[in-house]
All heavy atoms as an XYZ file, in Angstrom:
734
protein
N    -201.427     55.974    206.316
C    -201.756     57.021    205.362
C    -202.488     58.146    206.080
O    -203.393     57.919    206.864
C    -202.606     56.446    204.242
C    -203.054     57.478    203.272
S    -204.012     56.715    201.949
C    -203.943     58.028    200.790
N    -202.115     59.363    205.782
C    -202.735     60.558    206.338
C    -203.915     60.950    205.454
O    -203.816     60.917    204.233
C    -201.709     61.712    206.389
C    -202.349     62.984    206.877
C    -200.526     61.334    207.242
N    -205.020     61.314    206.097
C    -206.203     61.704    205.333
C    -207.093     62.574    206.216
O    -207.256     62.301    207.406
C    -206.983     60.466    204.899
C    -208.289     60.777    204.224
C    -208.327     61.106    202.884
C    -209.476     60.749    204.941
C    -209.533     61.388    202.265
C    -210.683     61.035    204.323
C    -210.704     61.351    202.979
N    -207.669     63.613    205.620
C    -208.652     64.444    206.310
C    -209.575     65.042    205.262
O    -209.187     65.202    204.098
C    -207.967     65.551    207.103
N    -210.801     65.347    205.675
C    -211.721     65.992    204.740
C    -212.693     66.883    205.501
O    -212.956     66.658    206.685
C    -212.481     64.967    203.898
O    -213.372     64.227    204.698
N    -213.206     67.867    204.798
C    -214.176     68.807    205.350
C    -215.260     69.036    204.328
O    -214.994     69.104    203.130
C    -213.505     70.141    205.690
C    -212.491     69.983    206.754
C    -212.694     70.053    208.101
C    -211.118     69.668    206.579
N    -211.520     69.810    208.771
C    -210.534     69.574    207.854
C    -210.309     69.456    205.475
C    -209.201     69.282    208.054
C    -208.970     69.168    205.669
C    -208.437     69.076    206.948
N    -216.488     69.162    204.800
C    -217.623     69.431    203.932
C    -218.455     70.539    204.558
O    -218.788     70.476    205.736
C    -218.494     68.170    203.753
O    -217.678     67.116    203.239
C    -219.651     68.433    202.799
N    -218.785     71.548    203.750
C    -219.624     72.647    204.208
C    -220.805     72.796    203.254
O    -220.631     73.216    202.109
C    -218.836     73.974    204.270
O    -217.690     73.800    205.092
C    -219.705     75.097    204.826
N    -222.011     72.422    203.694
C    -223.205     72.601    202.858
C    -223.771     74.005    203.029
O    -223.408     74.733    203.959
C    -224.171     71.552    203.412
C    -223.776     71.431    204.857
C    -222.293     71.676    204.911
N    -224.681     74.370    202.136
C    -225.395     75.637    202.273
C    -224.545     76.863    202.033
O    -224.745     77.889    202.673
N    -223.602     76.779    201.102
C    -222.758     77.921    200.759
C    -223.403     78.618    199.561
O    -223.361     78.101    198.443
C    -221.315     77.481    200.436
C    -220.459     78.685    200.068
C    -220.724     76.708    201.601
N    -223.998     79.773    199.800
C    -224.652     80.510    198.725
C    -223.627     81.398    198.037
O    -222.939     82.181    198.684
C    -225.822     81.335    199.258
C    -226.973     80.471    199.687
C    -227.035     79.965    200.974
C    -227.963     80.129    198.784
C    -228.081     79.137    201.378
C    -229.015     79.301    199.165
C    -229.066     78.809    200.464
N    -223.532     81.256    196.714
C    -222.522     81.991    195.951
C    -222.845     83.471    195.884
O    -224.007     83.861    195.780
C    -222.408     81.465    194.512
O    -223.647     81.654    193.832
C    -222.005     80.007    194.486
N    -221.783     84.243    195.929
C    -221.925     85.669    195.666
C    -222.028     85.885    194.167
O    -221.963     84.940    193.369
N    -222.178     87.124    193.775
C    -222.266     87.471    192.346
C    -221.041     86.937    191.614
O    -219.925     87.130    192.048
C    -222.346     88.981    192.189
C    -222.323     89.420    190.748
C    -222.591     90.856    190.672
N    -224.050     90.972    190.707
C    -224.732     91.947    190.153
N    -224.103     92.930    189.597
N    -226.030     91.962    190.196
N    -221.251     86.222    190.560
C    -220.157     85.652    189.777
C    -219.929     84.183    190.052
O    -219.256     83.500    189.296
N    -220.461     83.667    191.157
C    -220.427     82.241    191.432
C    -219.058     81.649    191.677
O    -218.131     82.324    192.113
N    -218.952     80.354    191.397
C    -217.726     79.584    191.586
C    -217.364     78.918    190.262
O    -218.211     78.290    189.629
C    -217.928     78.530    192.669
N    -216.106     79.030    189.862
C    -215.654     78.466    188.576
C    -215.200     77.020    188.777
O    -214.361     76.737    189.619
C    -214.517     79.279    187.989
C    -213.992     78.701    186.672
C    -213.005     79.591    185.989
N    -213.611     80.806    185.496
C    -214.362     80.904    184.400
N    -214.632     79.829    183.693
N    -214.847     82.057    184.017
N    -215.777     76.120    187.955
C    -215.394     74.708    188.003
C    -214.731     74.293    186.700
O    -214.911     74.939    185.668
C    -216.614     73.801    188.255
O    -217.476     73.840    187.110
C    -217.368     74.221    189.505
N    -213.990     73.202    186.763
C    -213.314     72.673    185.585
C    -214.326     72.084    184.605
O    -214.287     72.356    183.403
C    -212.273     71.596    185.999
C    -211.692     70.902    184.777
C    -211.188     72.211    186.861
N    -215.259     71.299    185.117
C    -216.154     70.536    184.250
C    -217.385     71.299    183.769
O    -217.877     71.046    182.668
C    -216.649     69.274    184.986
C    -215.560     68.335    185.411
C    -214.972     68.659    186.785
O    -215.372     69.661    187.412
O    -214.110     67.893    187.216
N    -217.907     72.195    184.582
C    -219.203     72.817    184.263
C    -219.163     74.334    184.159
O    -220.203     74.956    184.027
C    -220.230     72.409    185.322
N    -217.986     74.925    184.242
C    -217.913     76.379    184.190
C    -218.375     76.985    185.513
O    -218.065     76.481    186.578
N    -219.154     78.056    185.418
C    -219.585     78.793    186.607
C    -220.838     78.151    187.209
O    -221.819     77.913    186.510
C    -219.904     80.260    186.255
C    -218.685     80.939    185.637
C    -220.389     81.018    187.491
C    -217.512     81.076    186.554
N    -220.788     77.889    188.528
C    -221.961     77.431    189.269
C    -222.413     78.564    190.183
O    -221.582     79.252    190.772
C    -221.643     76.206    190.125
C    -221.126     74.950    189.423
C    -220.965     73.823    190.440
C    -222.029     74.523    188.299
N    -223.715     78.735    190.296
C    -224.260     79.744    191.196
C    -225.371     79.112    192.023
O    -225.943     78.095    191.649
C    -224.837     80.950    190.422
O    -225.865     80.492    189.556
C    -223.763     81.667    189.621
N    -225.649     79.726    193.151
C    -226.730     79.237    193.994
C    -226.220     78.563    195.250
O    -225.160     78.907    195.782
N    -226.972     77.578    195.732
C    -226.693     76.864    196.975
C    -225.748     75.700    196.690
O    -226.138     74.707    196.083
C    -228.024     76.363    197.555
C    -227.872     75.618    198.864
O    -226.752     75.540    199.404
O    -228.897     75.097    199.344
N    -224.489     75.822    197.139
C    -223.481     74.805    196.876
C    -223.018     74.133    198.164
O    -223.120     74.710    199.247
C    -222.253     75.418    196.201
C    -222.460     76.157    194.881
C    -221.120     76.687    194.368
C    -223.123     75.270    193.849
N    -222.475     72.939    198.010
C    -221.758     72.250    199.072
C    -220.302     72.201    198.646
O    -219.996     71.891    197.490
C    -222.304     70.823    199.274
O    -223.658     70.917    199.718
C    -221.494     70.045    200.301
N    -219.404     72.533    199.572
C    -217.966     72.555    199.297
C    -217.316     71.397    200.056
O    -217.583     71.196    201.240
C    -217.340     73.891    199.754
C    -215.840     73.915    199.457
C    -218.048     75.072    199.102
N    -216.460     70.638    199.368
C    -215.789     69.493    199.982
C    -214.299     69.560    199.674
O    -213.907     69.692    198.506
C    -216.369     68.188    199.440
C    -215.765     66.969    200.051
N    -216.064     66.554    201.328
C    -214.857     66.098    199.563
C    -215.374     65.459    201.595
N    -214.637     65.161    200.540
N    -213.479     69.486    200.715
C    -212.025     69.475    200.569
C    -211.482     68.178    201.152
O    -211.851     67.795    202.253
C    -211.387     70.678    201.307
O    -211.940     71.889    200.787
C    -209.876     70.690    201.138
N    -210.619     67.526    200.389
C    -209.968     66.303    200.827
C    -208.464     66.538    200.819
O    -207.915     67.059    199.837
C    -210.302     65.136    199.879
O    -211.721     64.993    199.805
C    -209.683     63.845    200.356
N    -207.810     66.144    201.910
C    -206.362     66.287    202.028
C    -205.741     64.911    202.208
O    -206.194     64.124    203.045
C    -206.023     67.187    203.213
C    -204.567     67.373    203.454
C    -203.675     68.015    202.649
C    -203.831     66.915    204.576
N    -202.424     67.983    203.211
C    -202.490     67.312    204.406
C    -204.163     66.204    205.718
C    -201.497     67.025    205.322
C    -203.176     65.904    206.643
C    -201.856     66.321    206.444
N    -204.716     64.606    201.408
C    -204.097     63.275    201.454
C    -202.696     63.279    202.059
O    -201.957     62.304    201.920
C    -204.057     62.656    200.058
C    -203.125     63.369    199.095
O    -202.425     64.338    199.510
O    -203.074     62.970    197.918
N    -202.340     64.372    202.718
C    -201.009     64.474    203.299
C    -200.027     65.227    202.436
O    -198.968     65.643    202.890
N    -200.387     65.426    201.178
C    -199.522     66.144    200.234
C    -200.238     67.273    199.516
O    -199.645     68.287    199.200
C    -198.957     65.198    199.172
C    -198.075     64.095    199.717
C    -197.656     63.129    198.623
N    -198.851     62.595    197.939
C    -199.086     62.702    196.625
N    -198.229     63.283    195.837
N    -200.185     62.203    196.104
N    -201.526     67.048    199.232
C    -202.260     68.048    198.459
C    -203.712     68.079    198.900
O    -204.223     67.122    199.489
C    -202.165     67.770    196.970
C    -202.911     66.539    196.541
C    -202.741     66.286    195.075
N    -203.786     65.369    194.623
C    -203.977     65.038    193.372
N    -203.208     65.532    192.434
N    -204.945     64.217    193.042
N    -204.358     69.188    198.563
C    -205.781     69.353    198.859
C    -206.556     69.390    197.552
O    -206.172     70.092    196.608
C    -206.016     70.641    199.647
N    -207.625     68.606    197.502
C    -208.539     68.592    196.360
C    -209.829     69.243    196.815
O    -210.384     68.873    197.858
C    -208.829     67.155    195.927
C    -207.615     66.483    195.339
O    -207.315     66.749    194.174
O    -206.954     65.712    196.065
N    -210.323     70.193    196.013
C    -211.543     70.915    196.376
C    -212.591     70.694    195.290
O    -212.312     70.869    194.101
C    -211.281     72.426    196.546
C    -212.551     73.147    196.979
C    -210.154     72.673    197.544
N    -213.780     70.296    195.714
C    -214.889     70.061    194.788
C    -216.138     70.746    195.332
O    -216.251     71.002    196.530
C    -215.132     68.572    194.619
N    -217.063     71.038    194.419
C    -218.345     71.639    194.793
C    -219.467     70.894    194.097
O    -219.256     70.239    193.071
C    -218.411     73.144    194.440
C    -217.388     73.936    195.232
C    -218.223     73.381    192.948
N    -220.642     70.973    194.679
C    -221.831     70.409    194.060
C    -223.009     71.287    194.432
O    -222.961     72.017    195.426
C    -222.092     68.974    194.518
C    -222.527     68.867    195.942
C    -222.816     67.444    196.409
O    -223.154     67.274    197.545
N    -222.688     66.425    195.588
N    -224.062     71.228    193.607
C    -225.304     71.871    194.025
C    -225.800     71.093    195.235
O    -225.866     69.869    195.209
C    -226.343     71.862    192.900
C    -226.035     72.867    191.818
C    -225.605     72.452    190.564
C    -226.177     74.225    192.055
C    -225.316     73.374    189.567
C    -225.889     75.161    191.061
C    -225.463     74.729    189.826
O    -225.166     75.645    188.849
N    -226.100     71.795    196.317
C    -226.536     71.129    197.542
C    -227.731     70.233    197.253
O    -228.660     70.621    196.550
C    -226.890     72.160    198.613
O    -225.717     72.837    199.039
N    -227.660     69.004    197.766
C    -228.737     68.046    197.593
C    -228.628     67.192    196.350
O    -229.472     66.334    196.111
N    -227.573     67.381    195.555
C    -227.373     66.557    194.357
C    -226.190     65.621    194.582
O    -225.515     65.692    195.593
C    -227.123     67.427    193.105
O    -225.875     68.108    193.255
C    -228.247     68.430    192.897
N    -225.910     64.763    193.614
C    -224.831     63.795    193.783
C    -223.601     64.069    192.928
O    -222.559     63.465    193.146
C    -225.345     62.381    193.477
O    -225.794     62.307    192.145
N    -223.684     64.956    191.960
C    -222.561     65.183    191.054
C    -221.624     66.255    191.600
O    -222.043     67.366    191.915
C    -223.057     65.595    189.669
C    -221.949     65.705    188.658
C    -222.469     65.929    187.254
O    -223.653     66.126    187.040
N    -221.581     65.895    186.294
N    -220.327     65.907    191.689
C    -219.305     66.821    192.157
C    -218.546     67.406    190.979
O    -218.342     66.738    189.970
C    -218.315     66.099    193.072
C    -218.907     65.735    194.385
C    -219.460     64.539    194.734
C    -219.058     66.587    195.524
N    -219.925     64.596    196.028
C    -219.687     65.842    196.537
C    -218.706     67.910    195.796
C    -219.973     66.371    197.792
C    -218.987     68.438    197.046
C    -219.613     67.673    198.023
N    -218.094     68.661    191.136
C    -217.313     69.364    190.126
C    -216.029     69.877    190.777
O    -216.060     70.408    191.887
C    -218.090     70.549    189.552
C    -219.403     70.154    188.937
C    -220.579     70.273    189.662
C    -219.461     69.647    187.644
C    -221.796     69.911    189.105
C    -220.671     69.273    187.082
C    -221.843     69.403    187.809
N    -214.916     69.749    190.078
C    -213.634     70.226    190.576
C    -213.602     71.747    190.528
O    -213.857     72.343    189.478
C    -212.484     69.680    189.705
O    -212.590     68.260    189.645
C    -211.132     70.095    190.247
N    -213.289     72.387    191.649
C    -213.156     73.841    191.657
C    -211.859     74.198    190.937
O    -210.816     73.575    191.164
C    -213.126     74.368    193.094
C    -213.271     75.870    193.249
C    -214.629     76.357    192.730
C    -213.094     76.281    194.698
N    -211.932     75.180    190.036
C    -210.750     75.579    189.275
C    -209.602     75.924    190.220
O    -209.798     76.572    191.239
C    -211.066     76.789    188.392
O    -211.953     76.434    187.369
N    -208.413     75.454    189.859
C    -207.231     75.655    190.676
C    -206.905     74.458    191.549
O    -205.838     74.397    192.166
N    -207.815     73.502    191.636
C    -207.617     72.303    192.444
C    -207.051     71.190    191.575
O    -207.412     71.102    190.405
C    -208.959     71.847    193.014
O    -208.822     70.695    193.792
N    -206.175     70.371    192.119
C    -205.656     70.317    193.479
C    -204.501     71.289    193.671
O    -203.916     71.774    192.694
C    -205.172     68.878    193.624
C    -204.712     68.526    192.247
C    -205.675     69.244    191.314
N    -204.167     71.545    194.937
C    -203.024     72.388    195.268
C    -202.155     71.669    196.291
O    -202.672     70.959    197.155
C    -203.429     73.772    195.813
C    -204.126     74.593    194.761
C    -204.289     73.656    197.044
N    -200.838     71.838    196.192
C    -199.971     71.278    197.223
C    -200.336     71.870    198.587
O    -200.604     73.064    198.696
C    -198.565     71.729    196.797
C    -198.683     71.998    195.340
C    -200.073     72.516    195.141
N    -200.356     71.035    199.594
C    -200.726     71.479    200.939
C    -200.060     70.533    201.926
O    -200.374     69.348    201.952
C    -202.242     71.463    201.071
S    -202.873     72.460    202.394
N    -199.145     71.039    202.740
C    -198.288     70.180    203.552
C    -198.809     69.823    204.926
O    -198.205     68.999    205.603
C    -196.922     70.823    203.676
C    -196.231     70.905    202.347
C    -194.824     71.407    202.514
N    -194.192     71.484    201.216
C    -193.523     72.524    200.790
N    -193.355     73.564    201.554
N    -192.992     72.511    199.594
N    -199.904     70.445    205.367
C    -200.379     70.102    206.712
C    -201.904     70.057    206.758
O    -202.590     70.684    205.949
C    -199.870     71.108    207.747
O    -200.557     72.332    207.641
N    -202.402     69.314    207.732
C    -203.845     69.241    207.924
C    -204.419     70.618    208.258
O    -205.461     71.006    207.741
C    -204.169     68.243    209.027
C    -205.648     68.027    209.220
C    -205.958     66.931    210.217
O    -205.082     66.101    210.523
O    -207.107     66.905    210.683
N    -203.717     71.344    209.110
C    -204.193     72.685    209.469
C    -204.270     73.598    208.248
O    -205.244     74.319    208.055
C    -203.282     73.306    210.522
C    -203.737     74.689    210.916
C    -202.900     75.287    211.987
N    -203.358     76.638    212.240
C    -202.721     77.503    212.952
N    -201.588     77.173    213.527
N    -203.191     78.717    213.127
N    -203.238     73.566    207.412
C    -203.245     74.394    206.204
C    -204.396     73.996    205.276
O    -205.028     74.860    204.654
C    -201.914     74.294    205.477
N    -204.686     72.708    205.195
C    -205.782     72.275    204.320
C    -207.134     72.702    204.892
O    -208.044     73.062    204.143
C    -205.732     70.766    204.088
O    -205.930     70.052    205.286
N    -207.272     72.695    206.212
C    -208.517     73.169    206.835
C    -208.681     74.666    206.615
O    -209.770     75.153    206.311
C    -208.515     72.853    208.344
C    -209.722     73.418    209.077
C    -211.000     72.726    208.597
N    -212.168     73.249    209.261
C    -213.031     74.109    208.709
N    -212.850     74.549    207.493
N    -214.085     74.512    209.379
N    -207.583     75.414    206.755
C    -207.623     76.853    206.491
C    -207.979     77.123    205.029
O    -208.750     78.034    204.720
C    -206.280     77.505    206.828
C    -205.991     77.523    208.319
O    -206.920     77.300    209.136
O    -204.817     77.754    208.675
N    -207.416     76.320    204.133
C    -207.735     76.451    202.709
C    -209.223     76.233    202.478
O    -209.871     77.001    201.762
C    -206.921     75.452    201.891
C    -207.312     75.344    200.413
C    -206.977     76.633    199.677
C    -206.627     74.157    199.771
N    -209.776     75.185    203.085
C    -211.209     74.906    202.928
C    -212.034     76.130    203.340
O    -212.930     76.552    202.609
C    -211.606     73.690    203.763
C    -213.068     73.412    203.731
N    -213.667     72.730    202.687
C    -214.076     73.751    204.589
C    -214.974     72.655    202.919
N    -215.237     73.263    204.074
N    -211.724     76.713    204.488
C    -212.483     77.865    204.956
C    -212.329     79.063    204.019
O    -213.290     79.782    203.756
C    -212.069     78.252    206.385
C    -212.967     79.296    206.996
C    -214.432     78.871    207.036
O    -214.759     77.725    207.339
N    -215.320     79.792    206.703
N    -211.129     79.267    203.499
C    -210.925     80.361    202.548
C    -211.725     80.151    201.272
O    -212.266     81.108    200.703
C    -209.446     80.515    202.224
C    -208.684     81.140    203.367
C    -207.273     81.457    202.979
O    -207.067     82.044    201.897
O    -206.374     81.109    203.755
N    -211.802     78.910    200.812
C    -212.602     78.609    199.628
C    -214.072     78.907    199.898
O    -214.747     79.535    199.072
C    -212.400     77.144    199.173
C    -213.446     76.740    198.149
C    -211.003     76.957    198.612
N    -214.591     78.479    201.046
C    -215.987     78.761    201.408
C    -216.233     80.264    201.384
O    -217.210     80.744    200.783
C    -216.329     78.152    202.789
C    -217.653     78.682    203.311
C    -216.353     76.631    202.711
N    -215.354     81.039    202.000
C    -215.525     82.493    202.039
C    -215.412     83.110    200.648
O    -216.146     84.040    200.308
C    -214.510     83.098    202.996
C    -214.793     82.725    204.443
C    -213.660     83.059    205.395
O    -212.705     83.773    204.996
O    -213.728     82.595    206.550
N    -214.512     82.576    199.834
C    -214.336     83.068    198.476
C    -215.582     82.811    197.631
O    -216.015     83.671    196.852
C    -213.114     82.397    197.849
O    -212.926     82.814    196.530
N    -216.184     81.640    197.790
C    -217.406     81.326    197.045
C    -218.541     82.253    197.482
O    -219.301     82.751    196.655
C    -217.775     79.844    197.205
C    -216.764     78.987    196.430
C    -219.208     79.571    196.741
C    -216.883     77.503    196.673
N    -218.646     82.499    198.768
C    -219.680     83.422    199.259
C    -219.481     84.826    198.702
O    -220.437     85.542    198.459
C    -219.685     83.450    200.781
C    -220.284     82.201    201.382
C    -220.286     82.231    202.892
N    -220.952     81.041    203.416
C    -220.561     80.389    204.494
N    -219.520     80.812    205.199
N    -221.225     79.318    204.881
N    -218.226     85.205    198.485
C    -217.925     86.524    197.934
C    -218.208     86.583    196.431
O    -218.460     87.653    195.883
C    -216.469     86.883    198.207
N    -218.162     85.431    195.754
C    -218.451     85.369    194.318
C    -217.246     85.714    193.474
O    -216.122     85.360    193.806
N    -217.494     86.408    192.369
C    -216.441     86.836    191.439
C    -215.699     85.654    190.828
O    -214.476     85.646    190.737
C    -215.472     87.803    192.110
N    -216.443     84.616    190.400
C    -215.860     83.431    189.776
C    -214.800     82.811    190.687
O    -213.658     82.605    190.298
C    -215.287     83.745    188.406
C    -216.338     84.178    187.413
C    -215.799     84.397    186.015
O    -214.696     83.914    185.698
O    -216.494     85.055    185.237
N    -215.171     82.512    191.901
C    -214.258     81.985    192.916
C    -213.524     80.745    192.432
O    -214.090     79.888    191.762
C    -215.034     81.660    194.193
N    -212.243     80.674    192.778
C    -211.394     79.519    192.493
C    -210.599     79.199    193.758
O    -210.692     79.904    194.754
C    -210.419     79.805    191.328
O    -209.568     80.892    191.702
C    -211.167     80.140    190.041
N    -209.777     78.163    193.711
C    -208.920     77.822    194.845
C    -207.817     78.878    194.943
O    -207.147     79.157    193.948
C    -208.301     76.421    194.678
C    -207.328     76.120    195.807
C    -209.393     75.365    194.616
N    -207.618     79.469    196.122
C    -206.557     80.477    196.277
C    -205.191     79.901    195.937
O    -204.876     78.775    196.299
C    -206.632     80.855    197.761
C    -208.006     80.472    198.190
C    -208.375     79.280    197.348
N    -204.374     80.649    195.252
C    -203.073     80.185    194.775
C    -201.973     80.199    195.823
O    -201.052     79.427    195.749
C    -202.615     81.054    193.587
C    -203.364     80.689    192.358
C    -202.789     79.421    191.870
N    -203.628     78.840    190.857
C    -203.685     77.555    190.643
N    -203.026     76.725    191.378
N    -204.428     77.071    189.687
N    -202.034     81.082    196.810
C    -200.915     81.195    197.725
C    -200.725     79.960    198.582
O    -199.679     79.756    199.159
C    -201.024     82.434    198.617
C    -202.048     82.335    199.713
C    -201.719     81.829    200.947
C    -203.357     82.754    199.476
C    -202.669     81.738    201.945
C    -204.298     82.677    200.480
C    -203.943     82.162    201.709
N    -201.690     79.072    198.648
C    -201.563     77.850    199.446
C    -200.664     76.825    198.800
O    -200.325     75.833    199.427
C    -202.940     77.230    199.698
C    -203.602     77.828    200.890
N    -203.272     77.487    202.168
C    -204.527     78.801    200.981
C    -203.981     78.205    203.004
N    -204.748     78.992    202.304
N    -200.249     77.047    197.591
C    -199.401     76.056    196.918
C    -198.094     75.813    197.651
O    -197.519     74.761    197.553
C    -199.116     76.487    195.487
C    -200.349     76.387    194.627
C    -200.061     76.704    193.197
O    -198.969     77.121    192.842
N    -201.048     76.521    192.348
N    -197.621     76.796    198.393
C    -196.364     76.628    199.106
C    -196.552     76.648    200.608
O    -195.582     76.736    201.352
C    -195.361     77.733    198.705
O    -195.942     78.996    198.997
C    -195.033     77.646    197.238
N    -197.793     76.567    201.057
C    -198.068     76.616    202.498
C    -197.388     75.464    203.211
O    -197.445     74.322    202.775
C    -199.564     76.595    202.760
N    -196.735     75.759    204.310
C    -196.072     74.710    205.072
C    -196.550     74.651    206.510
O    -196.034     73.883    207.297
C    -194.554     74.927    205.049
O    -194.244     76.193    205.594
N    -197.529     75.487    206.874
C    -198.020     75.500    208.262
C    -198.899     74.315    208.544
O    -199.396     73.642    207.715
C    -198.772     76.782    208.528
O    -199.822     76.982    207.613
């Protein structure tokens, strides 16, 4: 089974925060976690230092390679820092790199 994951703590949200499925908009110091299972990437966020994870809106997305899932993770981190109700970027749904 193929599996990879990335975690980035200390991601401070820009104005507008990050939109989650379960809790709506989160703002402040977040940790971003992406898990890739060989077919799709799941992205979750939590307030740094807490234990409860929230699904970032738009997750999961189809993702065909480990590299594409790592690139997706970094784009999500940058998107959250930019704010504006950040969600998982949509163009990765067909990424094959």
